[in-house]
C-alpha positions in Angstrom: 2.1 19.1 -16.8 -1.2 19.3 -14.9 -4.2 21.2 -16.5 -6.7 22.4 -13.9 -10.2 22.8 -15.1 -12.5 25.6 -13.9 -15.4 24.9 -11.6 -18.4 24.6 -13.9 -16.5 23.5 -16.9 -18.3 21.1 -19.1 -17.7 17.6 -20.4 -17.1 19.0 -23.8 -14.4 21.3 -22.4 -12.7 18.4 -20.8 -12.9 16.3 -24.0 -11.5 19.2 -25.9 -8.5 19.4 -23.6 -7.9 15.7 -23.8 -8.0 15.8 -27.6 -5.5 18.7 -27.6 -3.1 16.6 -25.4 -3.4 13.5 -27.6 -3.0 15.5 -30.8 0.5 16.5 -29.5 1.3 12.8 -29.1 1.1 12.7 -25.3 -1.3 10.9 -22.9 -4.1 12.5 -21.1 -5.3 11.2 -17.7 -8.4 12.7 -16.2 -8.2 13.2 -12.4 -11.5 13.8 -10.7 -11.6 15.3 -7.1 -14.4 16.6 -4.9 -13.3 20.2 -5.6 -11.9 20.2 -9.1 -11.1 18.1 -12.2 -7.7 18.1 -13.7 -5.9 16.5 -16.7 -2.4 15.1 -16.1 -0.1 14.8 -19.1 2.4 12.0 -19.4 4.6 10.9 -22.3 6.2 14.3 -22.9 10.0 14.2 -23.2 10.4 17.7 -21.8 8.6 20.9 -20.8 5.3 21.9 -22.5 4.3 25.5 -23.3 1.3 26.1 -21.0 -0.3 28.6 -23.4 -1.2 25.6 -25.6 -3.9 24.8 -23.2 -4.7 27.9 -21.1 -6.7 29.5 -24.0 -9.0 26.5 -24.2 -12.5 26.9 -22.8 -12.9 25.6 -19.3 -9.2 25.7 -18.4 -8.2 27.5 -15.2 -4.5 27.0 -15.5 -1.7 24.8 -16.8 0.8 23.9 -14.1 4.3 22.6 -14.8 4.9 19.5 -12.7 8.6 18.7 -12.2 8.2 15.4 -10.3 8.0 12.3 -12.5 5.2 10.7 -10.4 2.3 12.6 -11.9 -0.5 10.4 -10.7 0.9 9.4 -7.3 1.8 13.0 -6.3 -0.4 15.5 -4.5 0.0 18.1 -7.3 -2.5 16.1 -9.4 -4.5 14.7 -6.5 -4.4 17.0 -3.4 -7.0 15.0 -1.5 -6.1 11.8 0.3 -7.0 8.6 -1.4 -9.4 6.5 0.7 -9.7 2.8 0.1 -12.7 0.8 1.4 -12.3 -2.8 2.5 -15.6 -4.2 3.7 -16.8 -1.7 6.3 -13.4 -0.3 7.0 -11.7 2.7 5.5 -8.0 3.1 4.8 -6.5 6.5 4.6 -7.2 10.2 5.4 -7.1 9.8 9.2 -9.4 6.8 9.3 -7.4 5.2 12.1 -4.9 2.4 11.8 -6.0 -0.5 9.6 -4.5 -3.5 11.4 -3.3 -6.5 9.3 -1.9 -9.5 11.1 -1.2 -13.2 10.6 1.5 -15.7 9.9 4.3 -15.0 7.5 3.4 -18.2 5.6 0.4 -20.4 5.5 1.5 -23.7 6.8 -1.5 -25.8 7.5 -5.3 -25.6 7.9 -5.1 -25.8 11.7 -2.5 -23.0 11.8 -4.2 -20.5 9.6 -7.7 -21.1 11.0 -6.6 -20.8 14.6 -4.7 -17.6 14.0 -7.6 -16.1 11.9 -10.1 -16.8 14.7 -7.9 -15.3 17.3 -7.3 -12.2 15.3 -11.0 -11.8 14.5 -11.8 -11.9 18.2 -8.9 -9.4 18.9 -10.2 -6.8 16.5 -7.8 -7.1 13.5 -9.1 -5.6 10.3 -7.5 -8.2 7.9 -5.6 -11.4 7.8 -2.2 -11.7 6.3 -0.5 -14.9 5.2 1.8 -15.9 2.4 0.8 -18.7 0.0 3.7 -17.8 -2.3 7.0 -16.9 -0.5 10.0 -15.3 -2.3 13.0 -16.4 -0.2 16.6 -15.5 -0.3 17.7 -19.1 -0.3 16.3 -21.6 -2.8 16.3 -24.2 0.0 14.0 -22.3 2.3 10.2 -22.9 2.5 8.6 -21.4 -0.6 5.0 -21.6 0.5 2.2 -23.9 -0.2 1.2 -22.2 -3.5 -2.4 -23.1 -4.6 -3.0 -25.1 -1.5 -2.1 -22.0 0.6 -4.6 -19.9 -1.4 -7.3 -22.5 -0.7 -6.5 -22.4 3.0 -6.7 -18.6 3.0 -10.1 -18.9 1.4 -11.2 -21.2 4.2 -10.0 -18.8 6.9 -11.8 -16.0 5.1 -15.0 -17.9 5.0 -14.7 -19.0 8.6 -14.0 -15.5 10.1 -15.1 -12.9 7.5 -11.7 -11.3 7.7 -10.4 -9.8 4.4 -7.2 -11.3 3.2 -3.9 -9.7 2.3 -1.5 -12.0 0.5 1.5 -11.7 -1.9 1.9 -12.3 -5.6 5.4 -13.1 -6.7 4.9 -13.2 -10.4 2.1 -13.0 -13.0 1.2 -16.6 -12.7 0.8 -16.5 -8.9 -1.2 -13.2 -9.2 -3.9 -15.1 -11.1 -4.1 -17.6 -8.2 -4.0 -14.9 -5.5 -6.8 -13.0 -7.0 -9.1 -15.9 -6.1 -9.0 -14.9 -2.5 -7.1 -11.6 -1.9 -9.0 -8.5 -0.9 -5.6 -6.7 -1.1 -2.8 -8.0 -3.3 0.7 -7.5 -1.8 3.7 -6.8 -4.0 6.7 -7.5 -1.9 10.0 -5.6 -1.5 11.9 -7.9 -3.8 9.3 -7.2 -6.6 8.9 -3.4 -6.1 10.7 -2.9 -9.4 9.2 -5.9 -11.2 7.5 -3.6 -13.8 5.8 -6.4 -15.7 4.1 -7.6 -12.5 3.3 -4.0 -11.5 1.6 -3.4 -14.9 -0.5 -6.6 -14.5 -1.4 -5.8 -10.9 -2.5 -2.4 -12.0 -5.2 -4.1 -14.1 -6.2 -6.7 -11.4 -9.2 -4.7 -10.0 -8.1 -5.1 -6.3 -6.2 -2.7 -4.0 -2.4 -3.3 -4.1 -0.1 -3.0 -1.1 3.3 -2.0 -2.5 6.3 -2.6 -0.2 9.4 -0.4 -0.4 12.4 -2.2 -1.8 15.4 -3.1 0.3 17.4 -0.1 -0.8 14.7 2.0 -2.5 14.3 5.8 -2.1 11.0 7.4 -1.6 11.1 8.6 -5.2 11.7 5.1 -6.5 8.8 3.8 -4.4 6.5 6.4 -5.8 7.6 5.7 -9.4 6.7 2.0 -8.8 3.3 3.1 -7.5 3.0 5.2 -10.7 3.1 2.0 -12.7 0.1 0.7 -10.8 -1.8 3.9 -11.1 -1.0 4.4 -14.8 -2.3 0.9 -15.5 -5.6 1.9 -14.1 -5.5 0.9 -10.4 -6.3 4.0 -8.2 -6.2 1.9 -5.0 -2.5 1.7 -4.0 -1.1 1.5 -0.5 2.6 2.3 0.1 4.4 0.3 2.8 7.6 0.9 4.7 9.2 -2.4 5.8 12.7 -1.4 6.6 15.8 -0.8 4.4 19.3 -2.2 4.4 21.8 0.0 6.2 25.0 -0.6 8.2 23.1 -1.4 11.4 23.5 -4.9 12.9 21.1 -4.6 15.9 18.1 -5.0 13.7 17.2 -7.1 10.6 16.7 -3.8 8.6 16.4 -0.2 9.6 12.8 0.9 10.0 12.7 4.4 8.3 9.7 5.9 10.1 10.7 9.4 8.7 9.4 8.2 5.3 5.8 8.1 6.7 5.3 11.9 7.0 7.5 12.4 3.9 5.3 10.2 1.8 2.1 11.8 3.2 3.5 15.1 2.1 4.5 14.0 -1.4 1.6 11.6 -2.1 -2.1 11.2 -1.6 -1.8 7.4 -1.2 -2.2 5.7 2.2 1.0 4.6 4.0 1.4 1.4 6.0 4.3 0.2 8.1 5.5 -3.4 8.6 7.6 -3.6 11.9 8.0 -7.3 11.8 10.2 -7.5 8.7 12.0 -4.3 9.6 13.1 -5.3 13.1 13.3 -9.1 12.8 12.8 -9.5 16.6 9.4 -10.1 18.1 10.1 -8.0 21.2 10.7 -4.9 19.0 7.6 -5.2 16.9 5.1 -3.6 19.4 7.2 -0.5 20.1 7.8 0.1 16.4 4.1 -0.5 15.6 3.1 2.1 18.2 5.7 4.5 16.8 4.3 4.0 13.3 0.9 5.0 14.4 2.4 8.0 16.2 4.2 9.0 13.0 0.9 9.0 11.1 0.8 5.6 9.4 -2.6 4.7 8.0 -2.1 1.0 8.8 0.2 -1.5 10.4 0.9 -5.1 9.5 2.7 -7.6 11.7 3.2 -11.3 12.0 1.5 -13.7 14.4 2.1 -17.4 14.9 0.6 -19.8 17.5 4.0 -21.5 17.9 6.8 -19.3 16.5 9.4 -21.9 17.4 7.9 -24.2 14.8 7.2 -21.5 12.1 8.6 -22.4 8.7 9.3 -18.8 7.8 10.6 -15.8 9.9 10.1 -17.4 13.2 12.1 -14.9 15.2 9.8 -12.0 14.4 6.4 -13.5 15.0 4.2 -12.5 18.0 2.4 -14.9 20.1 -1.4 -14.6 19.9 -1.6 -13.0 23.4 0.9 -10.3 22.5 -0.9 -9.6 19.2 -4.2 -9.1 21.0 -2.5 -6.7 23.4 -0.8 -4.8 20.6 -4.1 -4.4 18.7 -5.7 -2.9 21.8 -2.8 -0.5 22.3 -3.0 0.7 18.7 -6.7 1.3 19.0 -6.1 3.4 22.2 -3.2 5.3 20.7 -4.7 6.4 17.4 -7.3 8.9 18.7 -4.7 10.5 21.1 -2.3 11.1 18.2 -5.2 12.4 16.0 -6.3 14.9 18.6 -2.8 16.2 19.2 -2.1 16.5 15.4 -5.3 18.5 15.0 -4.3 20.8 17.9 -1.0 21.6 16.2 -2.6 22.7 12.9 
C-alpha cells in the first residue's frame, strides 16, 4: 500500500502515519518527491484496509499497490530517479551516459592506454573487471586486488569515473576502494546477500538482468537494493538466453520502454555481452539509444586478439571513438522526436 500525504502536511502528520504502520507490525518507508511525500508499506502479507490511514491528519489517500516492487515502481515514485556521477547526470532524458573499456583489467599498460583513449573520445566512465565470474573455472578470473589498484591508477590519470563488478561480499569491499558505480553482474542478479550488502555500500549500483530473468524479477532484485537503503540503482539489459544461435544472447530492447513505464530507475543497455560480436555492437548501441536507454556500456580493447576475456566482442579504439560520436549525435534527434509525439 502507498499512503499519499497532502500538500502542506506536517512532519508530525508524517510521523503519525509511520507509527500507525509500524503499530500494525509492518514497515514504513518515506518517499519524498518534488510534488508530494508518500509512505510505502512493506511486510504486509495481504491487502490492508485503507480506512486505517485515510482518517489520519495530513493523509490525502491510501492506494492499494498490487505490484510487489513497492520502491522500484512508479506508483511510489512517479518522477524519474536522476543519479549524478561527477558533472554528469544519469536518467530523466539526460542523454546517454557512455561507459566503455575492456572486459577485464589485464595490465597497467592496457588499462591506462584504453582509459586515455576513451577520455579523449568523450566517454563518461571507464569499465573494467578486476573480478571476473566465468562459466569455466579454467578461464581467466581477473587480477583481483591488483586489478582494483590498476583501475585506481587509470582513474587518477584520466579523471574518468570507474564502473567495476563485485562478485561477492569480499570483493565488494575491495571494489569500493575505486568504484564510482558498483556493478552486480547477471550471474549475481539473484544473489540476495550480495544485493543487501550492496544496498548499504553508499555508491550507485548497476544491476544487470539475469540470463533468463523477467522484467519483474529484475525489479524485485532492484527492490533488495532500494530496501537496504540505496536509492541509486541502474537497471541494465545485457541479453537473455533464447533459442537463437546467430547471437551470443538475444538483446531484448523492448524491455527498455517497458522498464521506463514500470519503474523510475535509469535503464542501461550492454550490447557487447548481448551480441558477442564486435561488428554488431555499434548497431545495437544506436538502437538502445533510440529505444530510450539512459546509458550504454560496451567493451574496448587495444588488441582484441590478445584479450584474456570476451575477445570476440571488443571494439578497437578507433571504432569506439566513432561509436561514441554517433551516440552523441543520435541522442538529441531521438529526444526531439519523442517530445514531438507527446
